MARDRENLO-905538 format. One record per atom (N, C-alpha, C): atom name; y, x, z. Coordinates in pm, whole numbers, plus 32768, in hexadecimal, padded with zeros to 4 digits. Last residue first. Layout:
<atoms>
<atom = CA&py = Y&px = X&pz = Z>
...
</atoms>
This chain:
<atoms>
<atom = N&py = 78CF&px = 88B7&pz = 80F4>
<atom = CA&py = 78BF&px = 88F6&pz = 8179>
<atom = C&py = 783C&px = 893F&pz = 8176>
<atom = N&py = 79AD&px = 88AD&pz = 7FE3>
<atom = CA&py = 792D&px = 88A6&pz = 801D>
<atom = C&py = 791F&px = 88F3&pz = 8095>
<atom = N&py = 7AF0&px = 8814&pz = 8014>
<atom = CA&py = 7A9E&px = 8885&pz = 7FEC>
<atom = C&py = 7A15&px = 887A&pz = 8030>
<atom = N&py = 7B37&px = 86C1&pz = 7FB2>
<atom = CA&py = 7B28&px = 8719&pz = 8019>
<atom = C&py = 7AD3&px = 8795&pz = 7FE9>
<atom = N&py = 7C3B&px = 8634&pz = 7EE9>
<atom = CA&py = 7BA9&px = 8658&pz = 7EF1>
<atom = C&py = 7BA5&px = 86CD&pz = 7F55>
<atom = N&py = 7D0A&px = 852F&pz = 7F47>
<atom = CA&py = 7CFB&px = 85C1&pz = 7F47>
<atom = C&py = 7C67&px = 85DF&pz = 7F4A>
<atom = N&py = 7DE5&px = 8445&pz = 7EDA>
<atom = CA&py = 7D56&px = 846A&pz = 7EE5>
<atom = C&py = 7D4F&px = 8503&pz = 7EE6>
<atom = N&py = 7EC0&px = 833F&pz = 7F22>
<atom = CA&py = 7EA9&px = 83C0&pz = 7F16>
<atom = C&py = 7E25&px = 83E5&pz = 7F26>
<atom = N&py = 7EB2&px = 822F&pz = 7F08>
<atom = CA&py = 7F3A&px = 8268&pz = 7EE2>
<atom = C&py = 7F2C&px = 82F8&pz = 7ED8>
<atom = N&py = 7DBF&px = 815D&pz = 7E8D>
<atom = CA&py = 7DD7&px = 81D8&pz = 7ED2>
<atom = C&py = 7E59&px = 8217&pz = 7EA2>
<atom = N&py = 7D9B&px = 8004&pz = 7EC8>
<atom = CA&py = 7DD6&px = 8075&pz = 7E6E>
<atom = C&py = 7DF4&px = 80E2&pz = 7EBD>
<atom = N&py = 7D4F&px = 7F40&pz = 7F7B>
<atom = CA&py = 7CF3&px = 7F9B&pz = 7F45>
<atom = C&py = 7D26&px = 8004&pz = 7EEC>
<atom = N&py = 7E1D&px = 7EB0&pz = 7FED>
<atom = CA&py = 7DD6&px = 7E71&pz = 7F77>
<atom = C&py = 7D66&px = 7ECD&pz = 7F42>
<atom = N&py = 7E8A&px = 7F4F&pz = 80B0>
<atom = CA&py = 7E36&px = 7EE1&pz = 80D5>
<atom = C&py = 7DDC&px = 7E9F&pz = 8066>
<atom = N&py = 7E56&px = 80A0&pz = 8034>
<atom = CA&py = 7EAA&px = 802D&pz = 805D>
<atom = C&py = 7E48&px = 7FBB&pz = 8075>
<atom = N&py = 7DF2&px = 81E3&pz = 80B0>
<atom = CA&py = 7DC2&px = 816A&pz = 8060>
<atom = C&py = 7E2D&px = 80F0&pz = 8099>
<atom = N&py = 7DCD&px = 8327&pz = 8083>
<atom = CA&py = 7E21&px = 82C9&pz = 80C9>
<atom = C&py = 7E20&px = 8244&pz = 807D>
<atom = N&py = 7C9D&px = 83E4&pz = 80A9>
<atom = CA&py = 7CFA&px = 8391&pz = 8059>
<atom = C&py = 7D56&px = 833F&pz = 80B6>
<atom = N&py = 7BD0&px = 84E9&pz = 8068>
<atom = CA&py = 7C18&px = 84AD&pz = 80D8>
<atom = C&py = 7C8E&px = 8466&pz = 8083>
<atom = N&py = 7A7D&px = 852F&pz = 7FFA>
<atom = CA&py = 7B0B&px = 851B&pz = 7FE8>
<atom = C&py = 7B4B&px = 84E5&pz = 8063>
<atom = N&py = 7977&px = 85D9&pz = 7F7A>
<atom = CA&py = 79B1&px = 85A9&pz = 7FF1>
<atom = C&py = 7A4B&px = 859D&pz = 7FC9>
<atom = N&py = 78A3&px = 858D&pz = 7E5D>
<atom = CA&py = 7907&px = 85E4&pz = 7E9F>
<atom = C&py = 7943&px = 8593&pz = 7F18>
<atom = N&py = 77EB&px = 84E0&pz = 7DF1>
<atom = CA&py = 77B4&px = 854D&pz = 7E43>
<atom = C&py = 7826&px = 8598&pz = 7E88>
<atom = N&py = 7897&px = 8487&pz = 7CC7>
<atom = CA&py = 782F&px = 8465&pz = 7D22>
<atom = C&py = 77FB&px = 84E3&pz = 7D62>
<atom = N&py = 79EE&px = 84F6&pz = 7CCB>
<atom = CA&py = 7971&px = 84E7&pz = 7C84>
<atom = C&py = 7908&px = 84C6&pz = 7CE9>
<atom = N&py = 7B3B&px = 8534&pz = 7CA2>
<atom = CA&py = 7AE2&px = 84D2&pz = 7CF2>
<atom = C&py = 7A64&px = 84C3&pz = 7C96>
<atom = N&py = 7BBB&px = 866E&pz = 7C9C>
<atom = CA&py = 7B83&px = 8605&pz = 7C4E>
<atom = C&py = 7B22&px = 85B0&pz = 7CA4>
<atom = N&py = 7CFC&px = 86CB&pz = 7D46>
<atom = CA&py = 7C6E&px = 86D1&pz = 7D18>
<atom = C&py = 7C44&px = 8670&pz = 7CCC>
<atom = N&py = 7DD0&px = 85F2&pz = 7DB8>
<atom = CA&py = 7DB7&px = 868B&pz = 7DC4>
<atom = C&py = 7D35&px = 86A3&pz = 7DC8>
<atom = N&py = 7E9A&px = 84EE&pz = 7D45>
<atom = CA&py = 7E10&px = 8526&pz = 7D4B>
<atom = C&py = 7E24&px = 85C7&pz = 7D62>
<atom = N&py = 7F41&px = 83D9&pz = 7D83>
<atom = CA&py = 7F59&px = 845E&pz = 7D94>
<atom = C&py = 7EDA&px = 84A1&pz = 7DA5>
<atom = N&py = 7F2A&px = 82C1&pz = 7CB4>
<atom = CA&py = 7EEE&px = 8301&pz = 7D2D>
<atom = C&py = 7F0B&px = 8397&pz = 7D16>
<atom = N&py = 7F5B&px = 824A&pz = 7BBD>
<atom = CA&py = 7FC1&px = 8249&pz = 7C26>
<atom = C&py = 7F91&px = 8295&pz = 7CAA>
<atom = N&py = 7E79&px = 824A&pz = 7B20>
<atom = CA&py = 7EE5&px = 82A8&pz = 7AFF>
<atom = C&py = 7F50&px = 82A7&pz = 7B62>
<atom = N&py = 7D88&px = 821E&pz = 7C3C>
<atom = CA&py = 7DBF&px = 8209&pz = 7BB0>
<atom = C&py = 7E2C&px = 826C&pz = 7B95>
<atom = N&py = 7C8D&px = 81AF&pz = 7D00>
<atom = CA&py = 7CD6&px = 8225&pz = 7CE5>
<atom = C&py = 7CFB&px = 821F&pz = 7C49>
<atom = N&py = 7C40&px = 80C1&pz = 7DEC>
<atom = CA&py = 7C78&px = 80DA&pz = 7D6E>
<atom = C&py = 7CBF&px = 8151&pz = 7D5D>
<atom = N&py = 7B1E&px = 80B4&pz = 7EAB>
<atom = CA&py = 7BA7&px = 80E4&pz = 7EA4>
<atom = C&py = 7BCA&px = 80EE&pz = 7E0D>
<atom = N&py = 7A51&px = 8026&pz = 7F93>
<atom = CA&py = 7A67&px = 801E&pz = 7F0A>
<atom = C&py = 7AFD&px = 803A&pz = 7EEC>
<atom = N&py = 7984&px = 80B8&pz = 8085>
<atom = CA&py = 7A0D&px = 809A&pz = 805F>
<atom = C&py = 7A0F&px = 808A&pz = 7FC5>
<atom = N&py = 7879&px = 808F&pz = 816D>
<atom = CA&py = 78A5&px = 80B0&pz = 80DC>
<atom = C&py = 792C&px = 806F&pz = 80C4>
<atom = N&py = 781B&px = 8139&pz = 8292>
<atom = CA&py = 786A&px = 80D4&pz = 8251>
<atom = C&py = 788E&px = 80EE&pz = 81CB>
<atom = N&py = 77B3&px = 8204&pz = 8314>
<atom = CA&py = 7757&px = 81C1&pz = 82B0>
<atom = C&py = 77A0&px = 814E&pz = 8279>
<atom = N&py = 7849&px = 82A4&pz = 83A4>
<atom = CA&py = 7803&px = 823E&pz = 83F0>
<atom = C&py = 77B1&px = 81F2&pz = 839B>
<atom = N&py = 78C3&px = 834F&pz = 82EF>
<atom = CA&py = 785C&px = 8384&pz = 834D>
<atom = C&py = 7814&px = 8321&pz = 8394>
<atom = N&py = 78DC&px = 8287&pz = 81BC>
<atom = CA&py = 7910&px = 82CF&pz = 8226>
<atom = C&py = 78A2&px = 8308&pz = 8286>
<atom = N&py = 78BA&px = 8278&pz = 8061>
<atom = CA&py = 787D&px = 8255&pz = 80E1>
<atom = C&py = 78A8&px = 82BD&pz = 8146>
<atom = N&py = 7962&px = 81D4&pz = 7F5F>
<atom = CA&py = 795F&px = 8256&pz = 7FB9>
<atom = C&py = 7910&px = 822A&pz = 803C>
<atom = N&py = 7969&px = 8189&pz = 7E08>
<atom = CA&py = 7931&px = 8176&pz = 7E90>
<atom = C&py = 7922&px = 81F1&pz = 7EEA>
<atom = N&py = 7A8A&px = 8162&pz = 7D44>
<atom = CA&py = 7A12&px = 81AB&pz = 7D6C>
<atom = C&py = 79EA&px = 8180&pz = 7DF0>
<atom = N&py = 7B29&px = 80EE&pz = 7C0F>
<atom = CA&py = 7AF4&px = 80DE&pz = 7CA1>
<atom = C&py = 7A8F&px = 813A&pz = 7CBE>
<atom = N&py = 7B67&px = 8112&pz = 7B0B>
<atom = CA&py = 7BE0&px = 813C&pz = 7B67>
<atom = C&py = 7BA5&px = 8135&pz = 7C00>
<atom = N&py = 7A1A&px = 813A&pz = 7AAB>
<atom = CA&py = 7AA8&px = 8133&pz = 7A7F>
<atom = C&py = 7AFE&px = 8169&pz = 7AD7>
<atom = N&py = 796D&px = 8180&pz = 7BB6>
<atom = CA&py = 7968&px = 8113&pz = 7B55>
<atom = C&py = 79F1&px = 80FF&pz = 7B21>
<atom = N&py = 78A9&px = 825B&pz = 7C63>
<atom = CA&py = 7931&px = 824D&pz = 7C28>
<atom = C&py = 790E&px = 81DF&pz = 7BC2>
<atom = N&py = 780C&px = 8285&pz = 7DB4>
<atom = CA&py = 780C&px = 8250&pz = 7D20>
<atom = C&py = 789D&px = 8243&pz = 7CEC>
<atom = N&py = 7837&px = 8316&pz = 7E9F>
<atom = CA&py = 77B4&px = 82EB&pz = 7E6B>
<atom = C&py = 77A2&px = 82C4&pz = 7DDE>
<atom = N&py = 78EB&px = 8403&pz = 7F35>
<atom = CA&py = 78F1&px = 83A9&pz = 7EC0>
<atom = C&py = 7860&px = 838F&pz = 7E95>
<atom = N&py = 78F0&px = 8418&pz = 809A>
<atom = CA&py = 78B0&px = 8442&pz = 8015>
<atom = C&py = 78C9&px = 83DB&pz = 7FA5>
<atom = N&py = 7A34&px = 8412&pz = 8144>
<atom = CA&py = 79A3&px = 8402&pz = 8139>
<atom = C&py = 796E&px = 843E&pz = 80B7>
<atom = N&py = 7B44&px = 8368&pz = 81EF>
<atom = CA&py = 7B02&px = 83ED&pz = 81C2>
<atom = C&py = 7A69&px = 83D4&pz = 81A8>
<atom = N&py = 7C62&px = 82C5&pz = 81DB>
<atom = CA&py = 7BD3&px = 82B1&pz = 81CA>
<atom = C&py = 7B9F&px = 833C&pz = 819C>
<atom = N&py = 7D78&px = 8241&pz = 828F>
<atom = CA&py = 7D33&px = 82B1&pz = 8263>
<atom = C&py = 7CA5&px = 8299&pz = 8251>
<atom = N&py = 7E3F&px = 8138&pz = 821A>
<atom = CA&py = 7DC7&px = 815A&pz = 8263>
<atom = C&py = 7D90&px = 81D9&pz = 822D>
<atom = N&py = 7F99&px = 80E2&pz = 8226>
<atom = CA&py = 7F36&px = 8122&pz = 81E7>
<atom = C&py = 7EBF&px = 8141&pz = 8242>
<atom = N&py = 8083&px = 7FC7&pz = 81FB>
<atom = CA&py = 8032&px = 801E&pz = 8260>
<atom = C&py = 7FC1&px = 8057&pz = 8216>
<atom = N&py = 818A&px = 7FE0&pz = 8124>
<atom = CA&py = 810E&px = 7F9F&pz = 813C>
<atom = C&py = 80C3&px = 8002&pz = 8193>
<atom = N&py = 825D&px = 806B&pz = 80D0>
<atom = CA&py = 8277&px = 801A&pz = 8146>
<atom = C&py = 81ED&px = 7FE3&pz = 8171>
<atom = N&py = 8239&px = 80CB&pz = 7FD1>
<atom = CA&py = 8226&px = 812C&pz = 8040>
<atom = C&py = 8236&px = 80E0&pz = 80D1>
<atom = N&py = 8278&px = 7FFD&pz = 7F24>
<atom = CA&py = 81E4&px = 8020&pz = 7F3A>
<atom = C&py = 81E0&px = 805F&pz = 7FC1>
<atom = N&py = 838E&px = 800D&pz = 7F11>
<atom = CA&py = 834D&px = 7F9C&pz = 7F45>
<atom = C&py = 82C0&px = 7FAF&pz = 7F74>
<atom = N&py = 83B2&px = 8110&pz = 7E8B>
<atom = CA&py = 83DD&px = 80FE&pz = 7F13>
<atom = C&py = 83AC&px = 807F&pz = 7F5A>
<atom = N&py = 832B&px = 80BD&pz = 7D8A>
<atom = CA&py = 82EE&px = 8130&pz = 7DEC>
<atom = C&py = 831C&px = 8125&pz = 7E7C>
<atom = N&py = 83D5&px = 8011&pz = 7D1D>
<atom = CA&py = 834D&px = 7FD8&pz = 7D4C>
<atom = C&py = 8310&px = 8048&pz = 7DBD>
<atom = N&py = 851F&px = 8039&pz = 7DBC>
<atom = CA&py = 84B5&px = 804D&pz = 7D56>
<atom = C&py = 8433&px = 8019&pz = 7D80>
<atom = N&py = 8617&px = 7F54&pz = 7E2F>
<atom = CA&py = 85AE&px = 7FB0&pz = 7E4D>
<atom = C&py = 8553&px = 7FBE&pz = 7DC8>
<atom = N&py = 86D8&px = 7E95&pz = 7DF0>
<atom = CA&py = 86F0&px = 7F19&pz = 7DD8>
<atom = C&py = 8689&px = 7F86&pz = 7DF2>
<atom = N&py = 8651&px = 7DAF&pz = 7E53>
<atom = CA&py = 866C&px = 7DBB&pz = 7DCE>
<atom = C&py = 868A&px = 7E4F&pz = 7DA8>
<atom = N&py = 8660&px = 7DBA&pz = 7F6C>
<atom = CA&py = 85E1&px = 7DDD&pz = 7F28>
<atom = C&py = 85F6&px = 7DF6&pz = 7E97>
<atom = N&py = 875A&px = 7D5C&pz = 7FA2>
<atom = CA&py = 8737&px = 7DEC&pz = 7FC6>
<atom = C&py = 86B8&px = 7E12&pz = 7F7F>
<atom = N&py = 8741&px = 7C57&pz = 7F57>
<atom = CA&py = 878C&px = 7CBE&pz = 7F06>
<atom = C&py = 877F&px = 7D40&pz = 7F29>
<atom = N&py = 86A1&px = 7BF1&pz = 8030>
<atom = CA&py = 866F&px = 7BFD&pz = 7FA6>
<atom = C&py = 86BD&px = 7C53&pz = 7F48>
<atom = N&py = 875F&px = 7C12&pz = 80F1>
<atom = CA&py = 86ED&px = 7C5E&pz = 8101>
<atom = C&py = 86B2&px = 7C64&pz = 8074>
<atom = N&py = 881D&px = 7B55&pz = 809D>
<atom = CA&py = 8846&px = 7BDE&pz = 80B0>
<atom = C&py = 87C7&px = 7C3B&pz = 80B6>
<atom = N&py = 877D&px = 7A67&pz = 80B0>
<atom = CA&py = 87B9&px = 7A90&pz = 8036>
<atom = C&py = 87E6&px = 7B28&pz = 8036>
<atom = N&py = 8759&px = 7A56&pz = 81D0>
<atom = CA&py = 86EB&px = 7A73&pz = 8172>
<atom = C&py = 8714&px = 7A9B&pz = 80F0>
<atom = N&py = 887A&px = 7A3A&pz = 8212>
<atom = CA&py = 881B&px = 7AAD&pz = 824B>
<atom = C&py = 87A3&px = 7AC3&pz = 81E8>
<atom = N&py = 88DF&px = 794C&pz = 81B4>
<atom = CA&py = 8910&px = 79D2&pz = 8176>
<atom = C&py = 88B3&px = 7A46&pz = 81A9>
<atom = N&py = 887B&px = 787A&pz = 8236>
<atom = CA&py = 8850&px = 788C&pz = 81B4>
<atom = C&py = 8870&px = 791F&pz = 817B>
<atom = N&py = 8900&px = 788B&pz = 8325>
<atom = CA&py = 8872&px = 788C&pz = 8322>
<atom = C&py = 8837&px = 78AA&pz = 8299>
<atom = N&py = 8A06&px = 784C&pz = 82CC>
<atom = CA&py = 89E5&px = 78DC&pz = 8301>
<atom = C&py = 894A&px = 78E8&pz = 8309>
<atom = N&py = 89FA&px = 7748&pz = 8283>
<atom = CA&py = 8A09&px = 779B&pz = 8226>
<atom = C&py = 89DD&px = 7837&pz = 8251>
<atom = N&py = 89C2&px = 76CA&pz = 8389>
<atom = CA&py = 8968&px = 76C3&pz = 8315>
<atom = C&py = 8979&px = 7722&pz = 82AE>
<atom = N&py = 8AB8&px = 7716&pz = 840D>
<atom = CA&py = 8A30&px = 7746&pz = 843D>
<atom = C&py = 89C2&px = 773D&pz = 83D8>
<atom = N&py = 8B75&px = 7687&pz = 8371>
<atom = CA&py = 8B75&px = 7718&pz = 8376>
<atom = C&py = 8AF4&px = 7762&pz = 83AE>
<atom = N&py = 8B20&px = 7581&pz = 83AA>
<atom = CA&py = 8B22&px = 75C1&pz = 8323>
<atom = C&py = 8B1E&px = 7654&pz = 8326>
<atom = N&py = 8B49&px = 757B&pz = 84BB>
<atom = CA&py = 8AC5&px = 7565&pz = 848A>
<atom = C&py = 8ABF&px = 759B&pz = 83FC>
<atom = N&py = 8C5B&px = 759F&pz = 84BD>
<atom = CA&py = 8C0B&px = 75FD&pz = 850F>
<atom = C&py = 8B7D&px = 75FA&pz = 84D2>
<atom = N&py = 8CB6&px = 74B0&pz = 843F>
<atom = CA&py = 8CD0&px = 753A&pz = 8400>
<atom = C&py = 8C7B&px = 75A6&pz = 843F>
<atom = N&py = 8C54&px = 73F9&pz = 8503>
<atom = CA&py = 8C2A&px = 73F2&pz = 8479>
<atom = C&py = 8C3F&px = 7481&pz = 8434>
<atom = N&py = 8CF8&px = 743B&pz = 85DE>
<atom = CA&py = 8C61&px = 7448&pz = 85E8>
<atom = C&py = 8C1D&px = 744C&pz = 855D>
<atom = N&py = 8DF3&px = 7401&pz = 857A>
<atom = CA&py = 8DD5&px = 7483&pz = 8599>
<atom = C&py = 8D39&px = 749A&pz = 859D>
<atom = N&py = 8DEC&px = 72F8&pz = 8564>
<atom = CA&py = 8DF2&px = 733F&pz = 84E4>
<atom = C&py = 8DC7&px = 73D4&pz = 8503>
<atom = N&py = 8DF7&px = 72B0&pz = 8678>
<atom = CA&py = 8D81&px = 7290&pz = 8618>
<atom = C&py = 8D73&px = 72E1&pz = 859E>
</atoms>
């Protein structure tokens, strides 16, 4: 019976160690490394409006996207109303990368 008690304790401890070990792995990661694990959506379209760090982009299907472009966004070109852009956007709307497309 004591063996079963010890086995139960060992099992309980081992179940607690795995989540703690996973949490400790996250401690050593930088914010940038944690962000890159978020799935990204590609958005391409015309910038309709710029409001501070946020812009409204209309894609070819007429869908409007509210995208945050700030100091943490990798930018190629200037995001201004009327320009075509291609952006990698996180689920919360933050653009990880924005490229202004050349005029066609």
